[in-house]
KOLLUM-739090 format. One record per residue: y, z, x of N, C-alpha, C in turn. Coordinates in steps of 0.001 Angstrom, whole numbers. Atoms other than C-alpha are relative to their C-alpha. Layout:
<atoms>
ATOM  n.north     n.up   n.east  ca.north    ca.up  ca.east  c.north     c.up   c.east
ATOM        Y        Z        X         Y        Z        X        Y        Z        X
...
</atoms>
This chain:
<atoms>
ATOM  n.north     n.up   n.east  ca.north    ca.up  ca.east  c.north     c.up   c.east
ATOM      238      877     1142     66478    62692   123080     -404      782    -1228
ATOM      384     -848     1127     64958    65447   120945     1239      592     -658
ATOM    -1231     -560      549     68398    66978   120575      746    -1036     -811
ATOM     -675     1070      725     69844    63614   119499     -635     -232    -1367
ATOM      691      199     1271     67180    63220   116792      310     1136     -970
ATOM     -285    -1138      873     67852    66703   115465     1394     -103     -576
ATOM    -1357      182      510     71527    65852   115149       10     -977    -1164
ATOM       45     1000     1062     70724    62795   113052     -668      533    -1261
ATOM      730     -529     1141     68404    64791   110823      807     1051     -771
ATOM     -785    -1027      664     71154    67280   109933     1058     -564     -936
ATOM    -1026      661      801     73147    64768   107909      212      667    -1350
ATOM     -103     -546     1348     72375    66451   104565      513     1436      -34
ATOM     -333    -1420        7     73269    69972   105671     1313      330      688
ATOM    -1215     -263     -742     76533    69561   107540     1178      274     -936
ATOM    -1265     -256      703     79828    71024   106287     -160      100    -1519
ATOM      265     -114     1442     78366    71931   102866     1145      729     -694
ATOM    -1065     -801      614     81013    74569   102150     1291     -793      -98
ATOM    -1246      762        4     83904    72319   103128      -56    -1147     -995
ATOM      132     1117      930     82581    69345   101174      107      467    -1444
ATOM      -19     -490     1380     81977    71381    98006     1349      580     -393
ATOM    -1333     -536      294     85302    73173    98250      960    -1129     -325
ATOM     -876     1154      242     87096    69844    98501     -340     -691    -1318
ATOM      443      683     1212     85006    68267    95735      436      730    -1259
ATOM     -255     -728     1239     85432    71033    93179     1472      333     -205
ATOM    -1450     -232      145     89090    71793    93893      679    -1263     -510
ATOM     -576     1269      465     90017    68124    93523     -416     -291    -1436
ATOM      493      246     1355     87850    67836    90410      714      885    -1019
ATOM     -662     -931      907     89431    70894    88874     1389     -493     -388
ATOM    -1377      414      292     93002    69598    89165       39    -1331     -742
ATOM       46     1273      733     92080    66080    88021     -349      234    -1465
ATOM      401     -271     1383     90249    67374    84930     1020      843     -734
ATOM    -1020     -849      639     92967    69961    84270     1074     -850     -655
ATOM    -1071      827      548     95629    67334    83802     -513    -1018    -1008
ATOM      579      896      999     93274    65003    81957     -240      732    -1323
ATOM      312     -771     1197     92220    67734    79514     1260      477     -712
ATOM    -1191     -589      628     95651    69255    78961      913    -1066     -583
ATOM     -905     1046      460     97581    66025    78607     1448      389      163
ATOM    -1375     -466     -194    100655    67931    79773      308       43     1496
ATOM     -404      -92    -1407    102658    67935    82974      -51     1435      488
ATOM       77    -1422     -361    102641    71747    82900    -1090      658     -836
ATOM     1119     -575      764     99206    72988    81768      221     1488     -287
ATOM     -112    -1402      375     99010    76308    79994    -1267      759      418
ATOM     1101     -851     -427     96670    79238    80635    -1313     -420     -649
ATOM     1225      364      704     94176    78104    78020     -610    -1290      565
ATOM      500     1220     -631     93943    74708    79744     -767      322     1280
ATOM      686     -416    -1230     92995    76410    82996    -1385      572     -326
ATOM     1273     -630      377     90294    78453    81249     -998    -1057     -455
ATOM      890     1047      501     88865    75423    79478     -554     -840     1151
ATOM      425      840    -1131     88770    73362    82690     -997      733      890
ATOM      922     -793     -821     87099    76176    84641    -1376       48     -648
ATOM     1282      -73      706     84410    76529    82006     -731    -1330       13
ATOM      626     1319       17     83799    72786    81848     -525     -344     1397
ATOM      424      255    -1381     83643    72470    85638    -1282      773      318
ATOM     1176     -835     -260     81087    75295    85708    -1267     -655     -535
ATOM     1176      670      571     78756    73272    83472     -427    -1221      813
ATOM      316     1169     -821     78907    70428    85990     -645      365     1336
ATOM      418     -377    -1354     78050    72396    89121    -1501     -178      209
ATOM     1455       70     -165     74276    72633    88549     -507    -1438       34
ATOM      541     1370      -45     73536    68978    87619      521     -813     1181
ATOM     -558      740    -1138     75876    67619    90308     -674      429     1303
ATOM      675     -504    -1200     74287    69859    92954    -1427     -526       92
ATOM     1358      572       22     70826    68688    91879       29    -1443      491
ATOM     -120     1401     -395     71971    65118    92302      320     -143     1487
ATOM     -471      139    -1380     73714    65624    95662    -1020      484     1019
ATOM      805     -656    -1017     71207    67858    97400    -1511      -89     -237
ATOM     1433      230      218     67879    66872    95863     -300    -1473     -267
ATOM      324     1373      379     67920    63455    94215      396    -1014     1073
ATOM     -468      963    -1011     69990    61622    96840     -859       40     1263
ATOM      832       -9    -1219     68108    62858    99948    -1469     -302     -250
ATOM     1429      170      265     64693    62773    98257     -366    -1414     -427
ATOM      337     1314      552     64921    59357    96622      917    -1121      493
ATOM     -920     1092     -337     68067    57317    97288      -37     -319     1487
ATOM      -27      226    -1440     68104    57800   101071    -1357     -435      548
ATOM     1321      479     -400     64394    57062   101228     -325    -1339     -647
ATOM       92     1329      603     65035    53782    99377     -965      -50    -1182
ATOM      763      -19     1243     63156    54877    96284      990     -168    -1145
ATOM    -1145      246      876     65862    53293    94197     -340      112    -1483
ATOM      380      -41     1419     63988    52929    90910     -213     1442     -456
ATOM      236    -1404      332     62816    56526    90928     1317      752      -55
ATOM    -1303     -667      -13     66304    57681    91863      786     -308    -1277
ATOM     -744      389     1191     67847    55728    88993     -528      720    -1248
ATOM      609     -658     1160     65393    57212    86475      367     1479      -46
ATOM     -283    -1440       -8     65846    60839    87559     1503      267      -51
ATOM    -1460     -114       79     69600    60287    87958      445       -1    -1463
ATOM     -353       91     1431     69899    59205    84316     -550     1193     -764
ATOM      607    -1143      690     67512    61936    83163      801     1272      246
ATOM     -812    -1168     -343     69516    64596    84980     1324        2     -764
ATOM    -1287      113      685     72750    63327    83472     -154      230    -1499
ATOM      199     -127     1450     71371    63088    79910     -311     1449     -391
ATOM      399    -1375      330     69741    66534    79925     1185      932       50
ATOM    -1111     -938     -147     72815    68355    81195     1204     -379     -855
ATOM    -1047      380      961     75175    66335    79021     -311      614    -1363
ATOM      408     -602     1268     73177    67545    76004      159     1527       32
ATOM     -102    -1454     -122     73191    71114    77350     1433      478      198
ATOM    -1392     -382     -285     76910    71045    78106      628      870    -1092
ATOM     -605     -863     1034     78033    72406    74697     -597     1412      -14
ATOM      644    -1318       -8     75477    75239    74925      463      833     1184
ATOM     -474     -707    -1189     76457    76183    78458     1458      400     -159
ATOM    -1427     -253      170     80118    75895    77626      229     1184     -938
ATOM     -147    -1088      974     79782    78156    74586     -461     1334      590
ATOM      504    -1225     -617     77729    80673    76584     1031      590      973
ATOM     -993     -467     -974     80361    80887    79329     1223      575     -704
ATOM    -1176     -466      740     83219    81219    76859     -282     1349     -652
ATOM      354    -1241      705     81420    83902    74871     -165     1165      968
ATOM      280    -1069     -965     80406    85855    77962     1247      480      723
ATOM    -1126     -375     -866     83630    85788    79967     1361      -64     -684
ATOM    -1310      128      662     86394    84852    77535     -148      178    -1506
ATOM      257     -210     1431     85420    86383    74192     1268      279     -802
ATOM    -1269     -196      711     89077    87035    73356      630    -1323     -407
ATOM     -570     1309      321     89674    83323    73092     -935     -746     -958
ATOM      777      834      917     88613    80901    70411      262    -1458      386
ATOM     -124     1378     -452     87915    77365    71629     -672     -947     -975
ATOM      631     1147      662     87277    74160    69821      -88    -1098     1050
ATOM      197      966    -1070     85782    71583    72159      930    -1187     -138
ATOM     -898     1153      -15     88169    68838    73181     -746    -1312     -164
ATOM      724     1254     -129     85404    66284    73424    -1237      -42     -889
ATOM     1241      196      737     82636    64839    71325    -1101     -397      978
ATOM     1162      276     -854     79178    63899    72629      188    -1255      853
ATOM     -213     1246     -751     80147    60352    73661      939      233     1175
ATOM     -965     -273    -1065     83123    61604    75657     -618      857     1104
ATOM      680     -849     -991     80979    64268    77369     -925     -850      866
ATOM      854      914     -769     78445    61603    78343      829     -831      962
ATOM     -854      832     -836     81258    59459    79691      546      801     1191
ATOM     -525     -846    -1078     82769    62337    81694    -1089      294     1022
ATOM     1107     -282     -914     79383    63266    83142     -363    -1233      838
ATOM      346     1225     -704     78636    59656    84043     1007     -301     1108
ATOM    -1042      274     -990     81973    59128    85797      -62     1023     1127
ATOM       24    -1058    -1008     81686    62469    87573    -1206     -146      924
ATOM     1198      207     -810     78130    61779    88750      194    -1158      987
ATOM     -202     1172     -849     79094    58343    90083      973      312     1134
ATOM    -1015     -278    -1014     82221    59537    91905     -481     1027     1022
ATOM      497    -1014     -934     80538    62613    93401    -1082     -585      912
ATOM     1018      661     -813     77607    60479    94570      636     -877     1068
ATOM     -691      852     -969     79931    57958    96215      714      829     1063
ATOM     -691     -877     -949     81917    60782    97801     -975      572     1019
ATOM     1006     -567     -893     78771    62338    99226     -522    -1052      974
ATOM      494     1065     -865     77482    59024   100564     1051     -390     1034
ATOM    -1074      336     -932     80872    58261   102113      143     1070     1075
ATOM     -116    -1104     -959     81044    61697   103732    -1173       -7      980
ATOM     1176       82     -866     77490    61346   105068      117    -1170      976
ATOM     -164     1179     -847     78329    57879   106400      960      282     1150
ATOM     -969     -347    -1048     81388    59173   108285     -634      934     1015
ATOM      639     -966     -894     79404    62080   109686    -1066     -669      866
ATOM     1071      680     -735     76476    59875   110660      575     -870     1104
ATOM     -643      811    -1030     78811    57510   112520      472      856     1162
ATOM     -443     -907    -1052     80281    60454   114422    -1174      439      866
ATOM     1186     -442     -742     76812    61683   115371     -549    -1134      854
ATOM      532     1138     -743     75660    58200   116375      877     -330     1199
ATOM     -900      247    -1124     78767    57763   118525     -251     1001     1125
ATOM      303    -1013    -1012     77966    61033   120290    -1321     -313      692
ATOM     1305      350     -573     74361    59938   120745      131    -1192      947
ATOM     -181     1186     -836     75423    56527   122095      741      344     1283
ATOM     -742     -423    -1182     77897    58183   124450     -927      726      977
ATOM      949     -736     -841     75183    60519   125718     -998     -953      655
ATOM      953      971     -540     72765    57601   126125      648     -852     1089
ATOM     -708      789    -1002     75401    55594   128004      141      783     1293
ATOM     -118     -833    -1188     76006    58505   130361    -1340      123      721
ATOM     1334      -98     -588     72252    58825   130864     -365    -1282      735
ATOM      287     1284     -634     71925    55099   131625      810     -166     1281
ATOM     -841       96    -1189     74884    55222   134028     -541      879     1124
ATOM      583     -888     -999     73250    58167   135778    -1246     -637      620
ATOM     1202      659     -499     69969    56234   136063      355    -1141      947
ATOM     -412     1115     -845     71746    53170   137458      574      499     1328
ATOM     -571     -574    -1219     73665    55324   139926    -1118      460      942
ATOM     1129     -473     -804     70392    56876   141082     -751    -1168      625
ATOM      702     1173     -521     68768    53452   141425      790     -667     1126
ATOM     -830      557    -1061     71713    52161   143454      -98      852     1260
ATOM      120     -910    -1132     71436    55231   145637    -1293     -193      750
ATOM     1275      286     -656     67832    54282   146331       44    -1342      718
ATOM      -49     1332     -602     68628    50636   147076      824        4     1291
ATOM     -911       77    -1139     71524    51187   149479     -589      535     1301
ATOM      610     -485    -1240     69760    53415   152060    -1163     -879      467
ATOM     1124      883     -335     66715    51126   151883      491    -1244      720
ATOM     -569     1188     -622     68843    48096   152712      595      333     1365
ATOM     -626     -383    -1265     70802    49912   155401    -1047      280     1075
ATOM     1071     -299     -950     67597    51107   157053     -547    -1297      617
ATOM      502     1282     -506     66281    47538   157341     1022     -689      894
ATOM    -1049      657     -775     69623    46296   158650      147      631     1374
ATOM      -95     -682    -1283     69800    48914   161388    -1159     -376      915
ATOM     1144      451     -798     66337    47834   162510      287    -1339      675
ATOM     -357     1292     -575     67679    44310   163036      920      200     1202
ATOM     -937     -255    -1096     70581    45578   165149     -700      652     1187
ATOM      745     -680    -1069     68218    47793   167102     -802    -1003      820
ATOM      792     1014     -694     65987    44838   167936      884     -866      890
ATOM     -919      820     -788     68952    42772   169101      532      757     1208
ATOM     -549     -801    -1089     70336    45601   171190    -1020      190     1120
ATOM     1049     -169    -1004     66994    46151   172964     -131    -1258      856
ATOM      112     1268     -727     66826    42470   173872     1295     -384      702
ATOM    -1314      246     -610     70494    42637   174972      509    -1405     -316
ATOM     -433     1321      419     71274    39545   172972     1494        9     -329
ATOM    -1423      102      286     74870    38343   172688      273     -109    -1494
ATOM     -176      167     1449     74285    37686   168995      241     1327     -714
ATOM     -175    -1288      653     74569    41407   168330     1405      158     -561
ATOM    -1387      -75      492     78351    41035   167935      133     -684    -1349
ATOM      -42      710     1285     77988    38432   165191     -788      749    -1073
ATOM      833     -726      955     75245    40498   163579      753     1201     -573
ATOM     -781    -1152      480     77548    43522   163392     1051     -449     -998
ATOM     -994      528      937     80256    41425   161709     -652     -392    -1324
ATOM      717      376     1231     77708    40043   159242     -412     1236     -790
ATOM      391    -1234      676     76439    43512   158501     1201      681     -649
ATOM    -1199     -621      585     79980    44755   157916      384     -678    -1310
ATOM     -278      711     1261     80472    42026   155281     -958      439    -1099
ATOM     1003     -419      979     77243    43055   153586      295     1422     -489
ATOM     -259    -1393      373     78110    46750   153672     1267      138     -833
ATOM    -1207      -24      830     81570    46040   152262     -354     -287    -1460
ATOM      487      303     1360     79835    44511   149268     -743     1194     -584
ATOM      839    -1104      472     77345    47363   149012      839     1223     -356
ATOM     -797    -1208      193     80019    50059   149241     1024     -126    -1116
ATOM    -1102      148      945     82666    48577   146959     -376     -799    -1251
ATOM      282      853     1161     81488    45708   144727    -1121      548     -865
ATOM     1145     -498      762     78293    47494   143721      395     1038    -1036
ATOM     -454    -1000      963     80341    50112   141841      397     -624    -1331
ATOM     -412      678     1240     81428    47509   139264    -1204     -233     -907
ATOM     1071      295      947     79415    46939   136100     -456    -1450      110
ATOM      304     1415     -149     79615    43184   136520      870     -587     1113
ATOM     -757      693    -1035     80710    40913   139363     -206    -1500     -175
ATOM      208     1452       61     81217    37130   139647    -1208     -397      837
ATOM     1150      492     -750     78174    35211   140809      390     -411     1417
ATOM     -449      425    -1326     80268    33983   143732     -199     1101     1038
ATOM      166    -1110     -937     80131    37451   145310    -1477      247      307
ATOM     1434     -169     -223     76396    37716   144843     -529    -1116      905
ATOM      399     1126     -844     76005    34279   146433      437      244     1451
ATOM     -481     -318    -1353     78142    35331   149420     -883     1057      658
ATOM      878    -1037     -536     75929    38398   149810    -1314     -601      494
ATOM     1268      637     -388     72774    36260   149886      182     -799     1288
ATOM     -256      791    -1196     74308    33919   152469      196      896     1223
ATOM     -224     -928    -1118     75451    36838   154624    -1309      632      441
ATOM     1272     -625     -343     72033    38440   154449     -915     -982      739
ATOM      829     1010     -670     70262    35196   155386      477     -198     1441
ATOM     -556      178    -1343     72626    34713   158354     -328     1194      885
ATOM      298    -1214     -757     72053    38313   159389    -1462       16      439
ATOM     1424      -20     -317     68269    38000   159250     -382    -1081     1007
ATOM      317     1073     -954     68327    34765   161242      182      454     1439
ATOM     -171     -516    -1350     69355    36869   164229    -1332      384      634
ATOM     1317     -334     -548     65700    37770   164576     -673    -1216      629
ATOM      500     1250     -581     65001    34120   165413    -1530      -92      -47
ATOM     1448      124      180     61495    34024   163983     -405    -1458      244
ATOM      361     1337     -461     59773    31055   165549     -518     -885    -1141
ATOM      414     1023      977     59358    27908   163419      250      407    -1456
ATOM     -285     -450     1377     60793    29719   160359      956     -961     -692
ATOM     -866      850      833     62426    27775   157540      534      858    -1151
ATOM     -632     -769     1076     64904    29467   155207      945     -928     -747
ATOM     -863      867      811     66496    27502   152356      560      780    -1178
ATOM     -663     -631     1147     68940    28551   149699      684    -1098     -799
ATOM     -528     1045      877     69566    26071   146880      726      683    -1161
ATOM     -809     -706     1018     72389    27175   144558      811    -1000     -824
ATOM     -775      828      924     73759    25356   141503      328      839    -1232
ATOM     -392     -897     1092     75618    27775   139235     1499      -71     -219
ATOM    -1416     -238      248     78957    28451   137621      337     1344      651
ATOM     -204    -1207     -795     80197    30955   140189      919     1017     -668
ATOM     -853     -956      721     82604    32545   137710     -778      835    -1024
ATOM      842     -813      889     79755    33780   135530     -211     1371      630
ATOM      126    -1362     -522     79298    37527   135833    -1425      520     -146
ATOM     1349     -549      -21     76156    39478   136632       48     1400      578
ATOM      102    -1337     -570     75085    42976   137491     -204     -118     1510
ATOM       33      175    -1455     75560    43488   141258    -1335      360      644
ATOM     1120     -277     -902     72833    43435   143893    -1359      -88     -692
ATOM     1285      194      667     70041    42188   141642    -1001     -726      895
ATOM      904      898     -720     68631    39595   144041     -402      518     1378
ATOM      251     -406    -1372     68807    41344   147411    -1355      684      211
ATOM     1311     -618     -223     65707    43563   146952    -1141    -1013       48
ATOM     1054     1021       -5     63605    40467   146186       34     -813     1289
ATOM     -135      749    -1248     64987    38616   149198     -506      840     1173
ATOM      497     -912    -1033     64336    41655   151399    -1531      -16       61
ATOM     1464       -4       45     60716    41718   150256     -604    -1264      594
ATOM      526     1267     -519     60211    38046   151067      105      -74     1512
ATOM     -153       -2    -1455     61585    38473   154559     -978      974      645
ATOM      815    -1054     -597     59684    41679   155220    -1489     -336      -37
ATOM     1441      201      169     56257    40698   153846     -433    -1447      203
ATOM      338     1394     -231     56475    36945   154421      401     -454     1377
ATOM     -521      527    -1253     58701    35836   157260     -441      825     1203
ATOM      304     -894    -1121     57852    38868   159399    -1459      468       -1
ATOM     1393     -435      116     54176    39078   158522     -889     -577     1097
ATOM      798      614    -1050     53035    36972   161456     -669    -1290     -426
ATOM      586     1239      493     52159    33930   159363      514    -1180      824
ATOM     -406     1199     -712     52240    30518   161046      981     -813     -853
ATOM    -1016      813      698     55278    28355   160144      522      710    -1262
ATOM     -462     -766     1171     56828    31007   157854     1216     -651     -670
ATOM    -1166      520      723     59301    30032   155189      374      937    -1150
ATOM     -506     -664     1196     61447    31564   152457      875    -1011     -727
ATOM     -766      950      808     62733    29323   149694      638      739    -1176
ATOM     -757     -693     1046     65443    30677   147414      723    -1045     -844
ATOM     -668      941      900     66729    28840   144362      696      779    -1107
ATOM     -790     -675     1038     69481    29970   141996      713    -1070     -820
ATOM     -606      995      887     70462    27809   139008      440      654    -1297
ATOM     -488     -518     1293     72297    28288   135738      289    -1171     -926
ATOM     -239     1021     1012     72313    26217   132576      -66      643    -1375
ATOM      -56     -537     1365     73293    27087   129011     -106     1529      -12
ATOM      -23    -1465     -105     73919    30709   130041    -1355      612      354
ATOM     1286     -488     -492     70377    30985   131404       29      -53     1526
ATOM       -6      -73    -1460     70401    32159   135011    -1434      123      496
ATOM     1368       15     -517     67202    31364   136919       15      216     1512
ATOM      128     -309    -1424     66370    32902   140265    -1474      -65      371
ATOM     1380      137     -475     63216    31897   142138      -13      170     1505
ATOM      172     -155    -1445     62099    32989   145572    -1489      -32      313
ATOM     1414      113     -389     58846    32080   147302     -101       58     1518
ATOM      257      -64    -1442     57377    32693   150728    -1499      -46      248
ATOM     1406      -85     -389     54093    32214   152525     -223     1310      743
ATOM      285    -1283     -622     52335    35207   154022    -1365      -51      679
ATOM     1264     -102     -703     49488    36243   156227    -1027      626     -918
ATOM      961     -446     1021     46471    36565   153939     -763     1248      404
ATOM      731    -1192     -430     44938    39322   156060      717     1278     -416
ATOM     -778    -1178      383     47717    41679   154921     -231      300    -1482
ATOM      172     -343     1426     47075    43579   151639     1324     -134     -740
ATOM    -1325      297      525     50117    41896   150136      258      598    -1366
ATOM     -214     -432     1386     49585    42857   146515      468     1439      -64
ATOM     -377    -1408       11     49805    46562   147241     1397      201      565
ATOM    -1276     -182     -655     52807    46187   149521     1166     -546     -813
ATOM    -1129      663      643     54936    43765   147520      164      381    -1464
ATOM     -104     -321     1416     54118    44613   143931      500     1418     -205
ATOM     -342    -1396      176     54715    48299   144507     1100      452      953
ATOM    -1063     -357     -917     57620    48146   146961     1149      675     -713
ATOM    -1163     -697      576     60722    50267   146449      969     -983     -618
ATOM     -978      967      495     62917    47182   146051     -364     -573    -1350
ATOM      413      609     1264     60890    45516   143286      -75     1030    -1118
ATOM       30    -1071     1007     60374    48808   141493     1402      258     -538
ATOM    -1381     -221      422     64140    49329   141424      533    -1148     -841
ATOM     -519     1155      733     64857    45803   140271     -557      -37    -1416
ATOM      589      -42     1341     62446    46162   137346      667     1067     -857
ATOM     -644    -1085      752     64014    49469   136312     1430     -372     -356
ATOM    -1363      446      285     67522    48024   136606       37    -1014    -1136
ATOM       38     1043     1027     66637    44987   134521     -317      574    -1373
ATOM      363     -619     1280     65055    47143   131829     1172      728     -624
ATOM    -1149     -749      508     68302    49115   131524     1159     -917     -365
ATOM    -1224      787      194     71026    46482   131851     -215    -1316     -738
ATOM      290     1225      742     69281    43414   130398    -1239      187     -881
ATOM     1178     -225      851     66858    44821   127804     -226    -1172     -953
ATOM      398     1114      860     65027    42009   126003      839    -1260      242
ATOM     -796     1182     -320     67327    39504   127720     -386     -551     1373
ATOM      440      505    -1297     65307    38755   130816    -1519     -123       31
ATOM     1431       49     -317     61883    37749   132075     -135      118     1512
ATOM      204     -259    -1422     60581    38907   135430    -1492     -137      305
ATOM     1406      253     -292     57347    37556   136880     -216      -82     1514
ATOM      439      147    -1390     55559    37850   140214    -1402     -595      -11
ATOM     1324      608      -27     52566    35752   141181     -395     -383     1436
ATOM      550      388    -1297     50331    34938   144136     -945    -1187     -195
ATOM      877     1167       26     48755    31513   144658     -382     -318     1441
ATOM      516      176    -1359     46593    31281   147774      831      833      976
ATOM     -783     -764     -963     48979    32238   150594     1505      -45     -309
ATOM    -1411       74      410     52227    31883   148614      294     1084    -1039
ATOM     -452    -1037      938     54022    34743   146894     1305     -470     -646
ATOM    -1176      509      706     56623    33931   144225      500     1021    -1017
ATOM     -651     -835     1000     59100    35853   142106      905     -892     -834
ATOM     -846      780      908     60753    34318   139040      746      953     -932
ATOM     -843     -826      854     63648    35927   137215      906     -906     -833
ATOM     -893      730      914     65425    34485   134158      808     1030     -775
ATOM     -893     -947      687     68445    36272   132681      856     -767     -993
ATOM     -877      564     1019     70241    35447   129446     1371      643      184
ATOM    -1330     -523     -298     73943    35808   130309      899       60    -1216
ATOM     -819      -50     1208     75150    35523   126721      342     1428     -326
ATOM     -438    -1359      322     77186    38512   125621     -697      473    -1260
</atoms>
């Protein structure tokens, strides 16, 4: 990030030689044909134009490399306007003196009578100051956009790397819990192990393939939740109640695997905590592009739930994911009331 800031701060110093070469070469040929009034300028026209251009270099450079960065770009517009006019007036008045000095010093074999009176010199200086200022601002704007695009590209790559790392943390965590379920079934030699393997394969297909997409339809996320619930029911926790209420537009898109870590936590710290009559209630609704996910479960109060659930790997990942992919477009809350733990997530799906 420090490197990105330094790039943005170099706006005033980039390509100085190229910009000035382009500016003064173009200015020379424009003024040459304006001053000469001929399609084929003569040698004396070239000399006159060179001398006149030389008188412009100092005031224009002051404007481009001192007044603009010091005042205009810092939004000190009134001060900039005052010093801009002062700079133009002073050097317009000095133009005849500078011009005569240059002619006398370098071209004393020639006798010149100025082509322009004071009003015309003021007009030329004014037009030249305005055009050079606009050219500089336009060049800085193009350069700044290029730098910002590079910065945004770098930031996007950094975010993608963070998301990839977070997914890498979620997947092994989920797989570890799933293998524990299969292990329990296999020890008890239950026939349900075959169905559990098929359910797990559906879940892993989602984890391995759909999770790579930036966005997926809600229908796939809903199928994942249903598959996970069916898979967990293989544990046959006595007197447990698991409900999943879903009313959404299933074609709406969302970042993959957002809800599973929260559901995992509810099963792990609620349903499997040893509480009497355990339950997990999941609700997913959508209205006016507001997606609301709520999950609640009861738990055994003797367990230090706050430390386990608030600081679990799953919830930590979900918070980090939300901060990256839905910045300022979501609310995420966790709360404990007596023996009930609840998570509420609201996401603004508007583009």
